[in-house]
Backbone bond lengths (Angstrom), bond angles and torsions (degrees), N, CA, C in turn:
res aa  C-N    CA-C-N  psi(-1)  N-CA   C-N-CA  omega(-1)  CA-C   N-CA-C  phi
1 X - - - 1.453 - - 1.477 108.50 -
2 X 1.359 117.31 139.94 1.445 120.23 -168.98 1.500 116.01 -61.52
3 X 1.320 117.67 -24.24 1.470 119.81 -179.55 1.527 113.19 -103.55
4 X 1.313 117.00 11.20 1.478 118.79 -177.80 1.528 110.96 -62.27
5 X 1.310 116.56 -31.02 1.470 117.13 179.65 1.501 112.86 -67.25
6 X 1.317 117.16 -22.10 1.460 120.58 179.18 1.505 110.82 -64.43
7 X 1.331 116.85 -35.43 1.436 120.18 179.75 1.523 111.15 -59.91
8 X 1.320 115.34 -43.37 1.458 119.39 178.47 1.517 112.21 -66.18
9 X 1.300 115.05 -38.58 1.446 119.54 -176.37 1.534 112.94 -67.87
10 X 1.312 115.97 -36.17 1.452 118.53 -173.65 1.497 115.94 -100.20
11 X 1.344 117.56 -1.08 1.432 119.70 178.29 1.514 111.99 -105.83
12 X 1.309 117.67 3.82 1.451 120.89 178.66 1.533 109.58 -116.50
13 X 1.350 115.77 113.40 1.453 118.40 -179.09 1.524 111.04 -63.68
14 X 1.368 116.50 -36.97 1.428 118.04 -176.95 1.525 111.42 -65.68
15 X 1.361 115.53 -43.07 1.448 118.14 -179.73 1.522 111.16 -65.67
16 X 1.330 115.72 -34.50 1.450 119.43 -177.50 1.545 112.87 -64.41
17 X 1.349 115.02 -21.72 1.469 117.23 179.51 1.556 110.53 -93.13
18 X 1.342 117.59 -5.89 1.476 118.87 -170.28 1.506 113.67 -93.45
19 X 1.328 117.70 -13.19 1.433 119.95 -174.39 1.507 111.34 -77.22
20 X 1.324 115.72 -176.54 1.437 120.06 176.73 1.517 109.89 -72.46
21 X 1.354 115.17 167.79 1.452 118.40 -178.48 1.508 113.18 -66.74
22 X 1.299 115.72 154.75 1.463 120.35 179.60 1.560 108.83 -63.66
23 X 1.298 116.08 130.32 1.464 119.54 177.62 1.501 112.45 -113.08
24 X 1.343 117.70 11.46 1.435 120.62 179.09 1.571 110.84 -66.04
25 X 1.303 114.60 149.15 1.457 122.30 -179.61 1.510 107.62 -100.39
26 X 1.321 116.85 130.38 1.436 119.65 175.42 1.521 110.60 -63.24
27 X 1.324 116.51 125.80 1.419 121.94 -178.50 1.516 112.09 -96.07
28 X 1.332 117.06 -86.23 1.433 122.41 179.08 1.507 110.26 -159.50
29 X 1.320 116.26 166.99 1.461 120.50 177.95 1.543 107.00 -99.45
30 X 1.340 115.40 134.26 1.449 119.50 173.10 1.495 109.44 -123.86
31 X 1.303 117.12 103.17 1.445 124.60 175.52 1.540 112.20 46.91
32 X 1.317 114.71 50.43 1.428 120.72 175.86 1.515 114.78 96.57
33 X 1.323 117.93 -14.11 1.469 120.89 178.58 1.530 110.03 -99.76
34 X 1.312 115.02 127.96 1.475 120.93 179.13 1.528 109.49 -88.33
35 X 1.269 117.33 111.33 1.466 121.74 179.33 1.517 110.08 -85.00
36 X 1.342 116.46 124.66 1.448 120.67 178.08 1.527 109.74 -120.18
37 X 1.319 114.94 138.64 1.478 120.10 -172.88 1.556 109.61 -105.48
38 X 1.330 113.58 147.76 1.476 121.35 176.27 1.523 107.34 -87.72
39 X 1.318 119.64 122.35 1.472 121.45 -177.95 1.558 110.90 -59.10
40 X 1.284 115.86 146.54 1.478 122.26 178.55 1.510 113.18 62.24
41 X 1.312 117.80 27.22 1.454 122.80 -176.86 1.496 109.61 -157.60
42 X 1.361 117.63 150.23 1.460 118.69 173.64 1.529 112.33 -76.75
43 X 1.326 119.53 -6.82 1.451 124.43 -174.69 1.546 109.91 -67.23
44 X 1.341 114.29 147.96 1.457 120.26 174.27 1.518 108.47 -148.38
45 X 1.327 115.97 167.79 1.479 120.15 179.81 1.511 109.96 -145.66
46 X 1.318 112.16 164.16 1.479 118.38 175.57 1.535 106.20 -154.06
47 X 1.357 115.60 155.58 1.456 121.76 -179.64 1.511 108.99 -124.64
48 X 1.341 117.90 125.50 1.446 122.41 -178.58 1.532 108.91 -140.08
49 X 1.305 115.06 164.16 1.497 120.16 177.44 1.515 112.00 -107.35
50 X 1.360 118.45 -24.75 1.449 118.50 -178.34 1.497 112.61 -75.86
51 X 1.343 115.76 152.04 1.463 121.28 177.22 1.549 108.62 -150.58
52 X 1.314 115.31 133.90 1.458 121.88 175.65 1.484 109.07 -126.47
53 X 1.326 117.64 153.39 1.470 122.18 -173.61 1.509 110.39 -104.60
54 X 1.351 115.16 133.58 1.464 124.36 172.18 1.535 107.87 -113.08
55 X 1.329 116.80 114.83 1.463 120.56 179.29 1.531 112.81 -90.86
56 X 1.293 118.30 2.32 1.445 123.22 -175.54 1.523 110.51 -57.49
57 X 1.314 115.95 142.66 1.458 123.50 -179.94 1.535 112.27 91.74
58 X 1.325 118.50 -17.90 1.464 119.55 176.40 1.502 109.66 -73.25
59 X 1.355 119.04 136.32 1.455 119.64 -177.14 1.496 115.33 -66.65
60 X 1.327 116.52 -18.11 1.496 122.69 179.05 1.516 111.77 -112.34
61 X 1.318 116.65 24.89 1.462 118.64 -175.77 1.511 112.69 -65.88
62 X 1.340 117.21 -48.32 1.451 122.46 -174.38 1.532 112.65 -133.58
63 X 1.327 112.90 144.66 1.494 119.40 -176.02 1.513 107.63 -135.36
64 X 1.363 119.33 143.64 1.459 122.51 179.17 1.520 112.90 -52.31
65 X 1.352 118.68 -31.53 1.442 122.31 -179.71 1.549 111.16 -93.70
66 X 1.299 116.77 12.23 1.451 123.49 178.58 1.520 112.89 60.24
67 X 1.349 114.82 41.57 1.487 119.10 177.41 1.535 110.72 -116.72
68 X 1.324 116.43 25.93 1.443 119.30 173.55 1.504 110.08 -82.20
69 X 1.339 116.27 179.04 1.428 120.14 -179.62 1.532 112.09 -70.73
70 X 1.338 117.23 -17.87 1.459 120.67 174.48 1.502 108.79 -124.05
71 X 1.346 115.58 158.53 1.462 122.03 -178.85 1.521 112.41 -76.51
72 X 1.309 116.54 143.32 1.449 120.60 178.50 1.506 112.71 -58.37
73 X 1.315 117.62 -27.57 1.448 121.46 178.57 1.519 111.91 -59.74
74 X 1.313 117.47 -30.25 1.458 122.44 -179.21 1.535 110.89 -81.80
75 X 1.312 116.26 -5.81 1.494 119.53 179.26 1.524 111.44 -104.48
76 X 1.346 116.89 -0.56 1.432 119.33 179.67 1.525 115.13 109.59
77 X 1.299 117.91 10.71 1.452 121.74 176.66 1.534 108.75 -63.65
78 X 1.311 121.41 139.61 1.450 128.52 16.43 1.517 114.20 -80.35
79 X 1.313 113.99 170.26 1.467 120.45 -175.05 1.531 110.26 -55.02
80 X 1.329 113.10 148.91 1.438 120.47 -177.97 1.496 113.95 93.28
81 X 1.337 117.91 -6.10 1.447 122.18 179.58 1.508 110.68 -131.47
82 X 1.329 117.28 37.38 1.477 121.35 -178.58 1.508 109.02 -68.66
83 X 1.324 116.75 130.23 1.450 122.52 178.79 1.513 112.12 -106.15
84 X 1.289 116.50 -39.76 1.476 120.98 -173.64 1.493 114.60 -112.25
85 X 1.341 115.80 1.32 1.472 120.22 -175.40 1.525 110.26 -111.45
86 X 1.301 115.46 140.08 1.455 122.35 -177.61 1.560 111.45 -69.26
87 X 1.342 115.20 122.03 1.464 120.67 168.80 1.516 105.48 -110.60
88 X 1.334 116.86 103.57 1.441 120.24 -172.57 1.520 113.55 -65.11
89 X 1.298 116.26 -36.22 1.475 121.10 -179.99 1.519 108.15 -111.44
90 X 1.323 119.13 106.05 1.478 120.54 -179.68 1.506 113.81 -59.59
91 X 1.332 117.12 -21.25 1.476 120.00 178.97 1.521 111.58 -76.32
92 X 1.314 115.63 -9.75 1.468 119.43 179.73 1.556 108.47 -128.42
93 X 1.341 116.06 68.86 1.454 121.08 -174.83 1.533 112.91 -64.14
94 X 1.330 117.51 -16.78 1.467 119.98 179.59 1.521 113.25 -87.66
95 X 1.349 115.56 6.86 1.449 118.97 -177.93 1.564 111.84 -125.60
96 X 1.308 117.22 73.34 1.475 120.04 177.83 1.552 109.57 -60.57
97 X 1.315 115.25 150.17 1.444 119.58 -179.21 1.522 111.29 -73.27
98 X 1.314 116.51 138.17 1.457 123.22 179.96 1.536 108.43 -114.05
99 X 1.321 117.08 133.70 1.465 120.86 178.33 1.537 109.19 -61.05
100 X 1.314 115.08 135.68 1.444 120.93 -175.55 1.510 115.18 -101.25
101 X 1.349 117.43 -13.50 1.450 120.16 -179.33 1.511 110.44 -149.75
102 X 1.318 117.38 178.99 1.440 120.83 179.31 1.524 113.34 87.64
103 X 1.314 115.78 -176.39 1.454 121.22 -176.07 1.515 112.57 -64.95
104 X 1.332 116.52 -23.31 1.465 118.90 -175.90 1.528 110.92 -120.78
105 X 1.314 116.23 36.93 1.447 119.19 171.90 1.507 111.24 -58.58
106 X 1.320 116.42 134.61 1.436 121.67 -175.93 1.507 113.76 100.98
107 X 1.327 117.78 -14.43 1.471 122.31 175.11 1.506 109.53 -86.83
108 X 1.331 118.16 154.16 1.441 122.22 171.86 1.542 109.09 -68.28
109 X 1.348 115.39 162.81 1.466 121.43 170.98 1.559 108.04 -90.74
110 X 1.302 117.14 112.68 1.454 121.85 179.97 1.520 110.01 -93.48
111 X 1.311 116.95 126.59 1.447 121.92 -172.79 1.526 112.66 -98.73
112 X 1.325 116.85 158.44 1.451 124.45 166.69 1.517 108.76 -124.31
113 X 1.296 117.22 159.76 1.488 119.38 178.17 1.522 111.28 -64.10
114 X 1.323 116.44 -44.57 1.462 122.57 176.31 1.527 108.12 -76.27
115 X 1.316 116.30 128.69 1.486 120.86 -172.19 1.504 110.20 -144.18
116 X 1.352 114.70 155.61 1.456 121.98 169.54 1.523 106.41 -91.38
117 X 1.331 116.05 99.05 1.440 121.82 -169.16 1.542 111.65 -79.77
118 X 1.350 117.61 5.50 1.446 120.22 172.55 1.536 111.28 -84.57
119 X 1.331 116.62 -11.20 1.464 121.75 -179.16 1.537 111.58 -105.63
120 X 1.322 115.68 154.44 1.453 119.98 178.41 1.506 111.03 -61.80
121 X 1.344 115.23 151.64 1.466 119.65 -179.68 1.510 111.94 -63.78
122 X 1.296 118.02 -20.93 1.486 121.92 -179.96 1.511 111.41 -87.02
123 X 1.288 118.61 -6.59 1.478 122.52 179.94 1.530 109.07 -85.53
124 X 1.310 117.77 115.72 1.461 121.87 -176.50 1.564 111.15 -60.74
125 X 1.289 118.00 -24.34 1.475 120.61 -179.06 1.496 111.33 -73.96
126 X 1.320 117.17 -7.89 1.491 121.27 176.55 1.516 111.19 -66.03
127 X 1.333 117.01 -26.08 1.466 122.93 -169.68 1.503 111.52 -106.46
128 X 1.333 116.08 165.41 1.485 122.28 -175.18 1.520 108.86 -88.11
129 X 1.339 116.21 114.67 1.460 123.01 -173.40 1.532 109.84 -73.07
130 X 1.334 116.18 114.76 1.449 121.62 -178.01 1.533 111.21 -62.10
131 X 1.306 119.35 -28.74 1.453 120.97 -177.31 1.518 111.68 -77.20
132 X 1.327 117.79 -19.79 1.461 121.85 -173.52 1.534 114.16 -112.89
133 X 1.329 116.64 -27.86 1.446 120.61 -172.57 1.540 111.42 -114.26
134 X 1.341 116.46 125.66 1.498 117.94 175.24 1.521 107.95 -73.37
135 X 1.353 115.41 116.50 1.468 117.35 176.84 1.516 110.72 -139.02
136 X 1.310 115.35 163.14 1.496 120.66 174.53 1.502 107.90 -118.18
137 X 1.334 114.56 163.46 1.472 123.38 -178.81 1.507 109.00 -113.68
138 X 1.335 115.36 135.42 1.462 120.35 174.75 1.546 108.69 -97.95
139 X 1.324 119.77 119.42 1.463 120.18 171.24 1.541 108.94 -59.21
140 X 1.301 115.84 150.82 1.456 119.85 -178.01 1.494 116.60 -51.63
141 X 1.345 115.35 -48.17 1.462 119.03 -179.58 1.513 113.36 -66.90
142 X 1.316 115.99 -32.90 1.476 119.41 179.54 1.518 109.87 -69.87
143 X 1.323 116.64 -40.31 1.450 121.12 179.98 1.528 112.28 -59.90
144 X 1.357 115.62 -33.38 1.483 119.61 -175.33 1.531 110.73 -77.50
145 X 1.327 117.88 -12.87 1.464 120.07 -177.25 1.517 109.65 -75.25
146 X 1.304 116.28 139.23 1.479 121.69 -177.52 1.532 109.92 -64.85
147 X 1.326 115.31 131.45 1.447 122.15 174.85 1.491 116.89 88.78
148 X 1.362 118.62 0.70 1.442 120.19 -178.88 1.517 111.74 -79.60
149 X 1.324 118.55 -20.71 1.428 120.33 177.75 1.503 114.26 111.95
150 X 1.351 114.97 -170.26 1.445 120.44 -172.21 1.547 108.62 -138.17
151 X 1.306 116.23 165.23 1.447 120.54 174.56 1.523 109.70 -68.17
152 X 1.321 116.49 129.29 1.448 122.76 -172.78 1.521 113.18 106.78
153 X 1.366 116.69 -17.11 1.460 118.70 173.08 1.517 110.34 -67.46
154 X 1.328 114.85 158.96 1.486 119.06 -175.25 1.500 110.03 -117.51
155 X 1.324 115.79 171.53 1.453 121.19 179.27 1.518 108.42 -170.46
156 X 1.325 113.73 -174.43 1.487 119.26 177.21 1.523 109.35 -139.17
157 X 1.315 115.55 138.88 1.430 121.26 178.98 1.539 110.67 -117.53
158 X 1.327 117.02 152.10 1.446 119.95 178.89 1.552 108.72 -142.01
159 X 1.325 114.03 139.70 1.466 119.60 169.62 1.516 105.29 -84.82
160 X 1.306 119.02 108.87 1.449 122.78 -173.41 1.514 112.65 -68.89
161 X 1.326 116.10 -17.54 1.473 118.38 -176.91 1.549 112.39 -89.48
162 X 1.319 118.83 -21.77 1.477 119.52 178.25 1.506 113.03 -123.10
163 X 1.350 118.18 -5.45 1.470 121.44 177.40 1.496 114.84 80.63
164 X 1.331 120.32 -0.24 1.462 121.02 179.17 1.476 109.73 -74.15
165 X 1.359 117.83 144.02 1.452 122.08 -175.06 1.522 110.99 -136.77
166 X 1.323 115.86 167.57 1.471 120.74 -179.50 1.523 109.08 -162.11
167 X 1.353 117.22 137.87 1.452 118.61 167.16 1.509 107.93 -72.61
168 X 1.314 117.58 163.76 1.477 120.84 176.49 1.495 109.89 -152.89
169 X 1.338 115.00 166.26 1.443 121.97 174.52 1.537 107.94 -124.46
170 X 1.311 117.70 146.27 1.455 120.98 176.87 1.545 106.03 -81.71
171 X 1.351 117.32 113.77 1.458 118.89 -165.43 1.499 114.36 -126.17
172 X 1.317 120.76 -14.89 1.465 119.10 -173.75 1.521 110.39 -147.49
173 X 1.349 114.07 155.71 1.470 121.44 177.11 1.530 108.71 -102.40
174 X 1.303 115.92 139.33 1.435 121.12 177.65 1.495 114.13 -108.63
175 X 1.281 121.09 -176.73 1.497 125.17 177.42 1.534 108.74 -53.65
176 X 1.319 115.92 146.16 1.469 119.73 -175.59 1.491 116.48 -53.44
177 X 1.348 115.96 -41.13 1.488 118.07 -173.65 1.530 112.80 -107.20
178 X 1.298 116.05 18.84 1.473 119.94 -178.67 1.546 108.88 -71.21
179 X 1.357 116.85 154.09 1.470 117.82 173.02 1.503 111.06 -77.97
180 X 1.317 117.02 169.42 1.461 121.58 171.78 1.524 108.95 -69.19
181 X 1.349 117.97 156.18 1.438 121.08 175.29 1.507 114.80 121.90
182 X 1.333 118.11 -0.80 1.468 119.23 174.91 1.535 109.34 -84.55
183 X 1.332 115.46 130.60 1.473 119.08 -172.87 1.545 109.18 -143.10
184 X 1.301 115.96 168.46 1.471 121.84 178.37 1.528 109.84 -72.28
185 X 1.320 116.37 169.30 1.448 121.19 179.28 1.530 109.74 -65.00
186 X 1.328 115.74 -38.59 1.480 118.71 -174.12 1.509 113.86 -68.79
187 X 1.334 117.75 -31.09 1.469 118.92 -176.61 1.539 111.78 -65.91
188 X 1.306 122.14 -50.58 1.477 118.96 178.06 1.496 113.45 -64.43
189 X 1.324 117.55 -28.55 1.487 118.09 175.18 1.518 110.86 -67.15
190 X 1.321 117.14 -32.66 1.473 120.68 176.62 1.517 110.58 -71.86
191 X 1.325 116.74 -22.10 1.496 121.58 -176.14 1.517 112.89 -99.78
192 X 1.338 116.20 15.51 1.456 117.73 175.61 1.499 115.50 117.14
193 X 1.307 118.71 -5.76 1.458 121.48 179.46 1.548 109.97 -80.75
194 X 1.323 115.97 171.79 1.486 120.99 178.26 1.510 110.65 -148.49
195 X 1.314 115.68 126.36 1.480 121.10 178.78 1.533 110.27 51.98
196 X 1.308 114.90 51.92 1.467 120.55 -175.98 1.547 109.68 -63.64
197 X 1.326 115.13 130.34 1.448 123.55 -176.22 1.548 110.59 -107.11
198 X 1.317 118.12 110.48 1.480 120.83 -178.57 1.549 113.94 -63.42
199 X 1.325 116.20 -25.50 1.445 120.08 -179.77 1.525 112.44 -72.48
200 X 1.310 114.47 -43.07 1.458 118.79 -171.22 1.525 114.82 -112.16
201 X 1.339 116.03 -18.22 1.457 120.90 -174.15 1.510 114.04 83.17
202 X 1.324 116.48 1.24 1.480 120.68 177.95 1.529 109.05 -59.88
203 X 1.340 115.79 145.93 1.435 122.35 176.00 1.522 114.96 84.79
204 X 1.328 117.27 3.17 1.469 121.02 -178.50 1.521 109.29 -71.90
205 X 1.320 117.16 144.93 1.480 119.69 173.44 1.510 111.36 -75.46
206 X 1.302 116.04 157.94 1.449 122.47 176.92 1.524 108.06 -108.92
207 X 1.327 115.67 152.77 1.449 119.20 174.69 1.508 113.85 138.35
208 X 1.337 112.96 -171.55 1.480 120.77 173.38 1.525 107.66 -99.09
209 X 1.299 117.11 136.55 1.456 121.02 -174.72 1.539 109.44 -119.85
210 X 1.319 114.53 124.59 1.474 120.22 175.18 1.505 109.36 -101.98
211 X 1.346 115.95 134.54 1.448 122.67 179.73 1.530 107.05 -121.45
212 X 1.324 115.30 120.79 1.442 121.93 177.26 1.533 107.04 -110.43
213 X 1.370 115.80 116.13 1.467 121.63 -173.14 1.518 109.97 -107.41
214 X 1.343 117.34 139.28 1.463 121.60 -178.15 1.528 106.34 -117.68
215 X 1.357 118.71 91.18 1.454 120.27 174.07 1.519 111.79 -62.19
216 X 1.322 114.58 156.66 1.498 122.42 178.85 1.504 112.75 69.16
217 X 1.326 118.17 28.19 1.468 119.55 -179.39 1.497 112.87 -115.26
218 X 1.311 119.37 4.78 1.447 120.35 -178.77 1.516 109.37 -70.23
219 X 1.309 115.76 148.51 1.458 121.89 -178.89 1.518 108.53 -88.88
220 X 1.328 115.66 178.23 1.495 121.23 178.17 1.509 108.14 -131.09
221 X 1.332 118.48 109.00 1.495 127.10 -0.92 1.499 112.60 -68.51
222 X 1.313 115.62 159.96 1.461 121.13 -175.42 1.512 112.04 -70.86
223 X 1.333 118.57 -26.21 1.455 123.53 178.70 1.505 109.40 -148.37
224 X 1.346 121.01 142.57 1.450 127.68 11.09 1.517 114.94 -85.14
225 X 1.331 114.37 159.66 1.451 122.98 176.35 1.531 107.21 -136.44
226 X 1.351 118.35 129.14 1.428 119.89 179.43 1.522 110.93 -75.78
227 X 1.310 116.55 164.14 1.461 120.71 178.29 1.540 109.65 -60.55
228 X 1.329 117.13 -37.34 1.462 120.14 179.10 1.522 110.39 -65.96
229 X 1.307 117.05 -40.90 1.468 120.05 179.70 1.520 110.79 -68.28
230 X 1.347 117.19 -38.25 1.436 120.40 177.76 1.505 111.54 -61.66
231 X 1.314 116.30 -44.53 1.455 121.04 -179.52 1.509 110.85 -67.15
232 X 1.324 118.97 -38.84 1.465 122.36 179.37 1.511 110.48 -64.37
233 X 1.322 116.24 -46.42 1.476 118.78 -178.57 1.508 112.27 -65.44
234 X 1.344 116.35 -36.05 1.445 120.24 178.18 1.509 110.43 -67.52
235 X 1.336 117.04 -42.09 1.470 121.13 178.40 1.513 111.46 -60.32
236 X 1.361 116.18 -44.03 1.439 120.74 -179.55 1.519 110.65 -62.40
237 X 1.312 116.70 -42.15 1.459 121.75 -178.78 1.504 111.40 -68.72
238 X 1.328 116.42 -36.23 1.441 120.11 179.09 1.550 110.72 -70.26
239 X 1.294 117.21 -38.86 1.429 120.71 177.60 1.516 112.05 -65.91
240 X 1.357 115.58 -35.23 1.440 120.61 -178.98 1.543 113.79 -63.14
241 X 1.333 116.34 -26.01 1.477 118.41 179.96 1.521 110.79 -98.74
242 X 1.350 117.77 3.73 1.461 119.38 177.66 1.492 113.32 94.51
243 X 1.301 118.50 14.97 1.472 120.83 176.19 1.509 113.98 92.66
244 X 1.324 114.79 173.56 1.447 120.50 -178.03 1.521 114.18 -66.61
245 X 1.306 118.14 -14.19 1.471 122.94 176.48 1.505 110.99 -51.74
246 X 1.336 116.07 -35.24 1.468 119.04 -178.33 1.523 112.18 -60.70
247 X 1.315 115.44 -30.60 1.449 120.37 176.54 1.537 111.50 -90.88
248 X 1.313 117.19 -39.01 1.435 123.00 -177.58 1.528 111.90 -56.69
249 X 1.302 116.84 -40.09 1.455 121.42 -178.30 1.533 112.65 -71.48
250 X 1.326 116.12 -8.60 1.468 119.26 -179.85 1.507 112.10 -108.63
251 X 1.342 117.90 -1.15 1.456 121.09 -177.89 1.530 109.04 -98.23
252 X 1.298 115.53 118.03 1.473 121.31 179.54 1.530 109.08 -68.52
253 X 1.346 117.55 143.54 1.453 120.85 174.91 1.543 110.65 -57.25
254 X 1.330 116.22 149.29 1.456 122.27 -178.54 1.537 110.05 -64.61
């Protein structure tokens, strides 16, 4: 696997001291996260410990009787304030669209910002499934900052405490003033979690998490992207900056 070498690089304290000096450029602080930029590249990275789960895009995320994998409160309940659920007719905000067929008939359609715009808005496959796709969320204020990237851009995350890694796509927008660290269900499971529960946070991995983002890497159209394509694009972007060493040399030992 293309990132398997990263595990070796980041789980050995001795090796982490042996590389060249960190050449990252200090960027800016965003709500406790220090953004560092890779010279001669639009890429940047940050290391944080907090993590929140976004179930949006999953076909079974929300249900009218609140028996989805996530609580209706996280989708904008009470009625009339839906944030992540499709309301097909804006004139009827109290009537969110309910799936009429398929394995999850009866569930609401949960949206993501990144979408397959060739499909109808009522088709759940239009959106990025949180249970299947590793993705990260951009808070509204972070997205507006110059150079942070766009929905459809790719990156790679690593749990620095256990060496597990995962490619990801930037797929959803979060609250304007939220901190960084909101991610899909699949991403923390790739980083060492198990049976992650969006309602309770159970199953979340522990550790320090490094996120390396590659702006200007979204495809056209930006979605859908297969897991193979996501991995290939991330590998190409990682190679272009000289490998994960560029980040490893800037990460202090735990």
